N, C-alpha and C positions, 0 to 999 in steps of 0.2 A: 504496501498498502504504501503511494508515496502523497506529498502535500496535491499535485490535483483531484488523488482518491478523496482524504478526507474532504476537505473544501465543497466539491461537488454532492458529501456526502449531508456532511450537514446544508447547502443551500438547497436539499430532496426534503429536511428538515426546520425548512422557511430562516434556517440563520439564528432562532432563539437559544440559547440557556440557559433549555430547564432540557429534567428528562428524553429521551431518543422521542420526540413525538409531536407530527405536526396539524394545527388544525387547518392541513389544505388539501387539501384530498387527492388532485390527482395535479402537481407541479405540470411544470409545460416546461419538458424536454428542453426548448428554444431559448425560453426563461433563464432558465439554471444553467446555458449554454450562453448566453450572451451576459448576463451575473459574474463571469466565470473569466469570461472570452476564450471559452470555446468555443468548435462546434457544436448542435447540438449528437451531431452522429458520434465524434465522441465520446459524450455524455453516457449518452445512451449501450456504448460497449463497453464502461466502464462499467454502469448500473449491471448489463451483461452476464460481466469477470466479476458481482459480491455476484451473483448469485450463479454463476459455475465451482467458486470456490467454497461458497459455504457460508459466509460473512452475515448475507443479507438470502433469505428463506424465501420469504413470502413481510406478505402487508398484510398482520388487524387495524379488521376496523372498531373500533367501540363506542358508546356513546359522550361524552363526555361525564365520568364518575363526579365532578359538582355538580350534574345535574339532581343528582342523590344521594345529595349534604357528605362525599368521600373527600378526605382526605388524601395527600399525598405522606410517605416517610420512612427517610430513606435509613436502615438500620443500618450499624459497623460492630458485627459483635467476636468479644476476643473471645475463645471461647477456650475447653480446658485441653487437656489436649486427653483423645481419645480415639473409640472407632467413626470418625469424622460421616462416613458414609453414610451410616446407622442415624447420624446430627439432619447433614441433608432428607438422606427420605422423610423420616421425621417433620422437618419442615415444610415439607410440599404440601403436606398436610392439612399444613397452621391456617385460618380463616383469615383471608384477606391476600395472605402472601403472594404478590404479585410474578417472584421474577426474584433468583437466588444467582452471586457469584462465592464458587468459592476461591477462595484466593493463596497465595502456595504460604503456607506452614498452618495457624489452629489457626487463621480467624474466616469471616465470613458476613461478607454484604448483604441484606435481600430494601427490596420492597415491600412497601404496604400500604393495603390504600387505609381503612379505616372511617366512623366514623364520626368520635369523639375521641376528646380525651379520655375516659373513662374506659374505652375501649383496645383507645392504642394502650392506655398501662394495662391495663387486663391480656391482649398477644401479646408485650413485651415480656409480662411475665410466666408466658408461656412457652415463650422464644426463649427466657433464658435456662431453664426448663429442664431443658430440650438440651439446649450448647455445655449449665453446671458454666455460665458466665463469668467470665474474670470481668467485664468491664463491656460496657455495653456506650453505645454514642451514635446523637440523633441530628440526622439533618433535615429540613421540615423543604416540603418542597410546596406546589401552586402551578396549579391546574388554570387556562383561561378560564373567566369569569363568559361564564352561558349569556346572554345575551333572549333567554326564554327559560320560560320553570317545565314544562314541560314537554312529550315526547309525543306526538300526535300517532295512532294506530299503523296508517305507514311511513311514516317516519320511521317506525319500530318493527318490518316485515322486510322495510327495505337495511336497516346495518344489520337487522341480523340474516339475512342473509346477506350479506355481505362481510358478515366479522371472522371469515377464513379467509377469505376471498377479496380485500378490500378496491380492487384492481379488477375485478367481473368482467367485461362490455358493460355498456347500459344498455344497451337489445337483450345480453338474457338473464339479467335482473328478470326485466319488466318482461320479457314470457314467462318468467318460474313463477314473474309474481303474481302474470293479470291482466299487467297494467301494461300505461304508455313507458317507450323511450324519453319519453319530452316527464312525461310523471319523473318520472326514478333522478332525472338530467337536477327538472329544476327542486325538488325535494334535498338531496344534497348540495345544492352551490346555495340554495338559502340555509339548509343544516350549518354548510360552511360558513360563514355573512352571520351566524348564531353563535358563532364559538359549542357549538350542538357535540362535535365530531374530539373525534382524536385519535387521528395514524401511527397507527405504530412499527416501527419494523420487527420482524424474526432475526433477532441476529446469531448471531456468532461468533461477537467477542476474537476468543481466544482461540480460534481459528486461525487466526489477519499470518497469510504467510510469512515469513521470516520475521516479523514483525514483532517485541515484545506488548503487549496488551496493560496497565495500567491505569487505574484507581488513586490520583493526584487528593491525600483531603488534605484539607486545612484550616487554623480560625483565628480570629482578628482580636488583637489588643484589645481597640476599643472596636464601635461599633460608626464609630469616625473613620475610626482604617479601611471600611466597607469599599468603598467605592471604588481609591486612587489602589485598595488589591488587589479587586477581577479585574481592574482595567489594564495594572503590572500584572497580571496573571495569562489574562488572557493576548494578553499580545505576544509577550515573548515566549506562549505557544500555539498559538494560533496554525500554523503550519501541523501537525503535528493534536493537535485537540478536538475528542469526533465528538464530545457531548460534557454541557455541564448544570449544573445546578445552585442557583445564589442568589439561591431567594432565602436563604440560615438568616439572620443577620450577628450569627454565633460565628458559624462554620460551610466549609463549601466544595464538595467536590470539581473536577475536570477529570474525561476519562481519556486519557493518550494511549496514544500509539505512540512505538520508543523503538531501535533502531538495537536492539539488544541491554540486556541489564546493568553492564557497565550505566550507559544516557539515563538507568533509571535516577542512579546513584546521582548522579552531576543536575535532574531533573531538582529532585529531591531537597540538593544542600541550592542550587538558587533560588527554592524554593524557603525555605528557610531563610536562609541572608537575607528576603524582603524585607525595610520596613514594612512595621504594619502588623507582622505574621506572628499569631501567639506563639503557633510550631505551627509541625506538617509528619503524613505520612506518606509514606508509597506502597500501596497492594498490588501484585501481579498476580494478573486473571486466570485462571491454572483451569478452570470452568465455567460457562456462565451457560443457566437454567434459565428457557425461560413457562413459562404457564400465565401470562399477559389471558389466555383462553377463559382462564377460572374468572379476570372480571369478568364478567359475563352477569355467572353466578349470582356475582354481591346485587344484581339489578333487578334479582328474579319477579318479583308483586311482579310491574310492568309487563316482564316474560313471558310469564304464568298471564295478565286479564288480556295479551295479545294472545294467543294460543286460542280462546275460547269464544276469537273475532272469525270470523265464515271469509272465504280467499273472492268474496266476494260483497262486501264490507269496504276491505282495500277498496278508494276509489282516486 
């Protein structure tokens, strides 16, 4: 993966510094190429290679979790030494866990969806018992604010149809749902404008050819240092960061690709020397486990209501 690959991946996600989501369902390859001063054929070929190498195997479509009162927290766990594989198997079953990063050593990263502080606390207690955690660090993420209060039945039908293949042709979706392609296109475009959709790539960041993937965590000396530190971090790692979460006032992280393990150490040392950084740590990703398909089950009640509707009600 080279610098252009990194920039194309970020551009597909519209460049937002949050967990790898996009509120845009079908970014134009021509637009991406224009932004990066590359032709659309180059962009297309790079994306095809992402799929061939297993870095991006597909795209999942979800409703914005904020519509249902869900928040996102990234959890960094320093587990006690033990059978890590057993821990990972148990963590996959924890309610709200939608992604797991197995780091080199005894550390584990989790992406957790939760409704409130009480459910977060309860889930963290369960995670702590599973991992016999010696330390847990939280980084709070943020979803874009949706501009509607609920999804219509037709919206739900389209989202459920696309949830495992977000790039399915509109004509095929329309045929399967018994509506017109124009209805599918117009509904999706409206939901995009209202920040009601979340497009998420199915990733295997540990499989990037000849590269080391790492998560660089850092914290701030005070709230006033945050803006300057974040700008410096993003600027310094502009050619190698894939995404990050910079929405927490206390701490943040960037997901990076590096050519060697020696460069991981250099990245960490540079970050620790940056004025305004209170502490930093780099974790090399051994495996990432995608569980985002579980997220749709968190919104079970709307889905159950939808199932009671007949196809003739979808207009």
